[in-house]
N, C-alpha and C positions, 0 to 999 in steps of 0.2 A: 367659594372657589373662583380664581381668577382663570382665564383661558389665553393663552400665547401661542403662537406657532412655535416661536423659538426661544428658549431661555438659555442665556449665557451665564455661567457661573464664573465670575472674575472681570474685573474692569481694568485689567493692565493691558500691555501692549498686545497680548494674545485676544484677550476678550473683544478689544477695541477694533481690532483690524478683521476679527471674524464678523462682528456684527456689521461695520461698513460694507463689507463684501457681501453679505447675504441680503441686505437692504438694496445693493445696486442688483442683486440677481432677482428683484422683485419681490421679495418677502417685504409685508408691512407690519405684522404683528411681532415685534421682537422686545426683548426686555434684558438688560443687564443687571446682573445682582452683584454688588460689590461690597465687602465687608469694611473697608476703609471709608474715611470720611471725604475721599474725591477721587476721581478717576486717574488712571495713570499707573498705578501700581508700584513697583520698586521703581521705577524709573524717575520718580519724583525726588528721590535722596541721591540719584547718581548725577551730581551736577558736573562731572568731568566729560569732556568732549570725546568725539570717536564714534558717536551714533549717526546713522542714517548715510553712511556713505554708499552703501548699495541701494536703499529705497529710494532716497532723494538726492543722490550724487553731491551731497555736501555734508560737511561734518557738523553736527549738532550736539549739544549737551544732552542727558537724559529728559529733564523737563521739557526741551523745547521739541525732542522727538515725540514724547507722550502729547505734547500740546497740538501737534499738527493732527494726530488721530482723534483727540477730544474734538478739537474744532469740527472735524469731518462728521464725526457721530453727532455733534449738537446741530451741524447743518442739515444732516440728514433726517433730524427730529427723531433719533431713535430713544426709545424710553430706558430710564434705568433709575436703579433705587440704591442709594449709598447707605453706609452703617447698617448694611444688611447681611446678616449671617443666614447662610443656607445650612439647614439641621439635617435634612435627609433627601435622598433622591431613590425612587423606586424604579424598578425595572419597566413599569408601564408608564414611565416620565412624568411622574407627579413629583413636584419639588415643592418642600415643605421648609419656609425660611422665617425669619423673625427680625423686627426692628422696632425702634421706640416708637414710631409714629403708628405703624400698623398691626403691632403685636405679633402674634403667631398667625401666618396665613399660607395658604396653599396654592400652587399654579399646576395647572394642568397644562403640559406642553406636547406640541406634536414632534419635536424634536430638540435635543439638547446639545449644546457645546461646553465641555469642561475647560476650563481656561484659568484654573486656580494657581498655577505657577508653582515654585516650590519654596523650601524652606532651607535653612542651614543645619549642618549636623552639630548637635550640641555637645558640650563637654562629657556629659554622661556616657555618650557613645564611644569616646576616645580611650577611656581606661588610664587616665593620667593619674598617678598617685601624687599625694600630697593634701596639703590642707584647702578649705573651700573658702579663701578670703575673697573679699571686694577686689575689684580691678581686672576680672577675667570676663572678657565679652567676645561674642561672635563678631567677626569682621563687619557684617551688615547691620548690627545693632549699634557698632561704633561709628560706622557710616552715618546712619541716622541721627545720632547724637550730634555729631559733629556739623553735618550738612543741614539739617532741620532743626533740631533743640537748640544749636548755638552752645552746646556742652563739650567740653574738652574731657575725653575719659582719662587722660594721663600724660605723663611728661617723658618717661622713659619706657620704651614699648619693645615687646619681642612680639613676633608674629609667627604663629605655627601653622604652615598649609601655605603654598604658594599658586593657590586658586586665584581668578582674576580679581575677585573683590580684595583678598588679602594683599596682592601687588598695588592695587590700586590705594588701599588705605594706608600703605607704607609710604608712598608719596604723598597722600592728603595729610597725615599727621606731621610728616617732615615739613611740610609747606605752612602748617600751623604752629611751628615752634618745638616740636617733639624730638627727640632723639629715638630714632629706630635702630635698636642694637644690630638686629639680625633677624634674617627670615628663614625658617627651618621647614624643610620638607621632608616627610617621611620616604617618599619614593625617590629613586636614582633620576627622575626627570621631573620638570615642573608642569604642574596641572592647568598653568594660564597659558594666555596667547604670548608668542614670543615678542610682539611689540610692546607688551606690557611690562616684560621683563627689563626690556631695553630702557623704556620711558620710564618706569617707576624705581627700579632698582640700580641699573648700572648708571644712569644719569645723576644719580644722588649718591652713588657710593655705598649703597647698602649692601652687605654681603648676603648672598644666599648659599646656605648650607643645605646640599642635598643628601639624602640618605641620614636624616638626622631626624630626633624627636625630642619633646620634652620627657624628662623621666621623673622630675620632682618640681614641685610648686612649694616655694617658701612664704611664710607670713600667715599670721592667723587673722588679724583685722583687715590688712591689706596687703596685696603682693608685695614681696620685698625682694625676690628674686627666683630665678628658675636655672634648672640644669638641664642642658643638652647632652645628648649622647648619640655617637653614630650607630647605626643598626646594619644588621648582616641581609642576606638576601631574603631571610624569611621575616624580616621586619624586628627582629630583637635586638635590644640593645646591647652592644660590645662592651664588656667591662675593661675600664680604664681609659675610655674616651671621653669621659664626661668632662663638661666646660661649664663653668657657673657664669651667669649674668645677672647682675643687680639691675632690677626693674620694677615699676610700680603698675604696669598694665601688661596684660597677656591677651593678645587678639587671636582668636581661631579662626582659620579659613580652610575647614578640612573636608569640604564638599558640600554638595547640595543634593537634597532628597525631594523628588516631586510630591506635591500634595496630594496624596491619592485616598485619603480616607473615604470620601465621598464616593469614588471610583469603585473602591472594594464593597462599599456598602451596596450599590447598584448590582454587583456581581460580575463586573467586567474580567475578562482573563487578563492578568498582567504578565508583564515582561520582568522575569526576575534581576536581569543586568541593569536594566534602566530604572525599575521600580515605577513604571508606567504602565498605561494600558498597550494590550497589543491592537494594532490597528490594520486596516486595509488600506487599498490605494486611495480610497475616500477620506482616510483617516477617521473611519467609522470603526468603534470598537466592536466587541462580540455582541454587546446587547444592541439590537437594531434601533437607530435613530438617535443615538448616544455618540458623540463624536469628541475627539480630543486634539487640542493642539498646544503648541508651546512649550515651556518648561514642565508643565505637568505631565507632559508625553515623554520628553527626555531632556536633558540639561543641555541648552545652545550655548555656543559662545559668543554669538552675534545678535542683537535683537531684530536686527534687519531680516534674518532668517526665521525668527519667531512670526514676525508680522506676515512674511510670505506664507508660510506654513498655515498660519491662521486664516488668512484670505482664503486659501483652498478650502479648509474647513467649512468656511462660512457659505462658499459656493455650493460645497457639496450637501450641506444640510439644507439648504433651501431647494436643491434639486430633490432631495430625499421628500421633502414636504409637499412640493409640486406634484411628485408622482405617489402621494399617500401611501410612501413605504413599499409600494408595489414594484419591487425591483424586477426589471425584465430577466430573461435567461440569461444568468451571468457565466454559465459555463463553468468548468473546474477552476479552482484557484491555482495560480502558479506561486509556489512558496519560495521566499527570499532566504537562503542560508548563509552561513559564515563559516569561514574556516582560519586557522592560524590566529594571528592578532586581532582581526576584525570581530569586535565583541557584539554587536547587534545590528539590525537593520530597522530602519522606519521608512516605509512600512513592513509589515511580515509577510503579507500575502498581496497578491494582485490578481484582480480580474480583467484582463486585457480589453474585454469589450466595454467596460466602464470607464476606463482610465482615459485621461484627457491625452491629447496628441504628445505629451511630453510629460515624465513623471520623475521628480527628483527624489531619489533616495539617500536617505542621509544616515551616516554611522560614525563611530569612533573606534580607534584602535587601542589595544592594550598595552603598547611598546612604542619605543621610538624605532623606527627604521628608516635608514638614509638610502638614496639612489635606488628607487624601486617603482615597481608598477602596480598600480590599482586594477585589479583585474575582474572581469564578470563573465563567469561562464555560464552559458546556456547548456543546462544539463551537462555534458561533459565536454562541449566545444567552447573555446574561449574567443568570446565575440567583442568585448570591450576591455581595451587596454590602455590606460593613462599613466603617462611618466610622472613622477612626483620625486623632487629632489629630496624631499623628507616627509614623513607621517608621524604625528606625534599625538599622544592622548589628550592634550589640552586643545587641539584643533580638531573641529569636525571635518570629516569628509564627506564630498558626495560624488553620486553618479546619475547621470541623466539618461533614463530609457525612453526611447522613440516608439510610439505605438506601432509606427509601420515596420520597424525592423522586429518587433515583438510577433505581429502577425505572419511573419514569414516562417514562424516555428510553430504549427498549429498544434503539434503533439508536446509542447514545452512542459514540463514539470515542475522544474525548480531552476533557480537562478542562483549560483554561489559567488560569494564576494571573498576576494583574497589579496592579500599584500605580498607581492613576490620580488625577489631580488631582480635588478634590471640585467 
């Protein structure tokens, strides 16, 4: 049995930032467990720029951004194990993992940070009829093939889903010489950032068809074509709107799912909207001493926010260990509630006494709304009102809560977030 103060599951941007923050907070005994053969996570295959504008005030590629944190972790002499798969975590913070060198081993931790990231929604979850030929890839798999393996998945491409990875791969495949015929999106709005729609589709003349989906895949050995159809408000294809496209490749960019099998195994409470753990102001789950951050908690649009969130988790885990899990009297928790198009909040509860001077609450909306206010109601009183030209599902919103403001409401029971017409 190995013993560490802090075990971090995942060596991507969240795990790296959490480890660095925990070390700077005074923790010495830290280990990162990463299943890949190198640190950096998904950023290693994201060779496009646009990372680091918030964190480093400059534009970096994914590997450059990851490299900054890998260098920091190395300089801080934080221990890590690569090619290591975590098999199980128990509620008393015992981690079972395995790799080729150590075989099966156990670590007893004082605290654990979950930073496993997320995975793509597979074809099987989409219920697309047709054959199962070669040439159907998730956008992230295609990204890895092109950017790391040096393999071109196809030459005539249709992309289903307008998430950020799908938009970026539309541009990437075009730059590599492929013809991207169309990007289709089931929803009446894009799931990606506005800047990606402009830079990856508009700049290359690639059409985006909203409220469309794939209703048939043709070809037995290899994809030979697909059929698109418009969908109604319930998502059902409208007869007579079918369009046929010849192609040899179909890329799927239909959403990301947080990797929470381990979280469920521990028994943490889960948020059904995000498929991630429910956390408090310290990013601590319902299991004491188990924290979560990054895309395992909720899917972010910018990696800078992942790093910011993970640093808070690292700092809070270090405080938990210093206090030996003996949290001072926290008083009753204030619940964070949502109404209207606001779908969830992270965190879900806050103990005002234990929060930092300022707490960032992040959430996504379920529909596009223009010329509106993002409002926060303390019980029934509107205290925060932030003007927004537009809110959209593809871009995360945030509201900052100041501790001094919250302390003025000693009997506060809940804070409700709404999006209201201006």
